[in-house]
N, C-alpha and C positions, 0 to 999 in steps of 0.2 A: 534813557527813556524806556519805560516798560512797554513792550509790544502789546497791542490790543488783540483780543481773541473773542470770537463770538461766544455768547453765553452758553449755548448748547455744547459747544466744543469744550469750553471751560469746565462744565459739569462732567463731561466724559473724561477729560484728563484728570479730574479730581477723583475719579473712580465711582461716581454716583450711578452711572448707567451708560449704556451705549449711546452714541450721539442721537440715533433715531428715538430711543426711549427718553433721552434727556429733552428732546424737542417736545415730546408729549407732556413731560413733567412741567416744563415751562408754560405751555399753553393751558395747562390745568390750573394755573395760578398758584402753584406751590412754592414758587421761588420769589424771594425779595432781594432787591439790589439797593443797598444803602437805605434799608428800611421800607422801601416801596415795592409793592407787587409789580413784577415785570413779566409780561406775557409774550414778549417778542424774543424767540430763540436766537435771532440774529443780532441782538443788542451787543455792542462791543464792550468788553470788560478790560480794564487795565488794573487799577488799584482799588476798585470798589469793594465793599463788603457784601458778600453773597451768602444768603441763607436758604436752606431747603427745609420746609416744614418747621420753621422757627429755629433750626440749628445751623450754626456756621459751617460753611463749606470752605475748606482750606485750599491752598494752591495745589499744583499737580502732585499726585501721590506717587510713591514707588509703584511701578506697574509690574504685575505678576500674572502668570498663567499657570494653572494647575491642570494636570490630566487626572481624571477620576474614572474608576471602573464602577459605573452605577449599578447597584443591585436592583433586582426586581422589587416593585412596590414603592420605590422612592420616586418622588416627583421632581421634574426638571425645572424648578422655579426657586426664587429666593425665599419665598414664604408661601404658605398654603392656608386658605381660610378654613379648611376642614381638619387642620391639625396633623396632616400627614408629614412624614419625614421628608425633608428636601435635600437636594444635592449640596446646597450651600451649608446645611447643618452638619455635613459629614467632614468638612474641612476646618481645621483649627487655625484660623487666621483672623481672629476677632477684630483687630483694628481696622481691617479693610472691608469695604462693601464689595463683595464678589457677586457675580451673576453668571448664569450659564450661557455658553455660546451655542445657540441652537437648542433643540429639544429632543428628548427621547420620551416616548409615552411611558406611563408608569410600569406596565408589564415588561418593557424592554430593558436590556442590560447593555453594558459595554462602555465604550470610550465617550466621555463628554468632557469638554473644557470649561473651566471656570476662571474668570478674570475680572480685573478692575480696569482693563484697557479697552475703553469704548471704541477707539479707532480700529484696533485689531479685530474686535468682535464684529464690527460692521463689515470689514474686509472679508472675514471668513464666512459670513452668513448672507451677504447681499447676492441676489441672483446673478448679477452681471459678472461676478468674479468666478462663478462655477467651480468652487473648491470641491473636489470629489469627496464622497463619504462612502465607506464600504461596510456592508452588513452581511452577516451570516444568518440565514433564515432556515430554521428547521420546520419543514412543512408536512402537511397531510395530503390526502388526495391520491395516494398511490404513487406509482413510478413517474418520475419527472422525465418527460421526453424532450426531444430536440425542438419540437414545435412550441412547447411552452417556453423554453429558454429563448428561442428566436423572438417570440412575441414580447417577452420582457425586455430583450435587447433593442428591439425595433421601436417600442413605445406602446403604452396601453392607454386606451381612451377611458378616462375616469370622468366622474360627474363635474369636476372642476377643470377639465381640459386634458389633452393628451400629454403623457409623460415624454420627456426628452429621451433620446437614445441612451442606453445604459449598457454596462457590461454584466452579463449573467452567465454563471458557470456552475455546473453541478460538481461539488467537491467531495461529496460522499452521498450514499443513498439517502434521499430525503433532505439533503442540506444544500441550499443554493447560496452562492456568494454573489451579491449584487452590488455594483458600484454605480451610484447616481451622482448627478451634478446639480440637483435642485432640492427643494425642501417642502414639497406639498405635505399637508397634514396626513400622518399615518401612511405615507406613500408606499413604502415597501410592503406593508401588510395588504394594502388595497390592490397593489399590482399582482401579488401572488394569488390573492383571492380571485382576481379577474381571470386568471389562467387555470383555475380549478385546484389550486394548492394552498389552502388556508394555512397561515402561519401558526405554528405551535409554540415557537420560541424565537426571539429575535435579539441578536447581539451586534452592536457596532464595533468593528475591529480596527477601523482606520479612519482618520480624519485628515484629509490632505496627505502630507508626508508622514504624519505621526501615527504610529501603530500602538495598539493596546498592549501587545506583547504579554509579558508574564505578570502584569499588574493584577493583583487579586481583587475579588469583589469587595467593594467598600474601601479599597485602598486608593491612595492618591500620591502624586509627587509633583514637585514644582519643575516646570520645564527649564531646560538649560538655554543659554544664549544661542548656541547653534540651532537648536530646535525652533526657537522663536524666529530666527532668521529664515529658516526653511518654511515656516508657516507663512511669513510675510511674502516670501518669494512665490509661494503657491497661489496666493491671492492676487498676484499681479500678472499672472500669465495671460 
């Protein structure tokens, strides 16, 4: 007997999107099951024929995760209505539907993950799992003093709420390394701006246990099995 799986999870395992994004896709009426539009993400699937936007969705795909050093000016999406280069377009893995894990704004650089593993993407980005991300911010505003670093570490009151405690360390004149456990929009930039040190350049150097290391701008590599195990372990702490 074939085990039943919920439709959103089936789509995630097939590499269509993360489970949360797959839920939205189903609710938008883009999925058909045995020829009929299905709008319930919890619909159980066994051997039914599933289509997305009129194209068949196969069974579980081989799951892959890539680490990419995102260059400045590239957007962290699978596609862009304005025709800008995307992180997905930088990876030569045509048969698979890859999508980024989390975001870096267009001017920012550094480590971003791309995958077709919706379950892992959800674990790494969901706020409840608090997977840390580390950034190096080159800032203006003169000398960075202990008071600014303490404020960043304690938490900054932003328009969408106070940031959680973080690690903030001055690693070179005008360069702050910040580790956060949440993902508010443009969070590091807004935090630094709030303490009088606007960001001139921002690079993500670590995602959970994974480091950017010597990976050059625009370069990417597929993660190894031990690295994937470490990422999953980090998301379950």
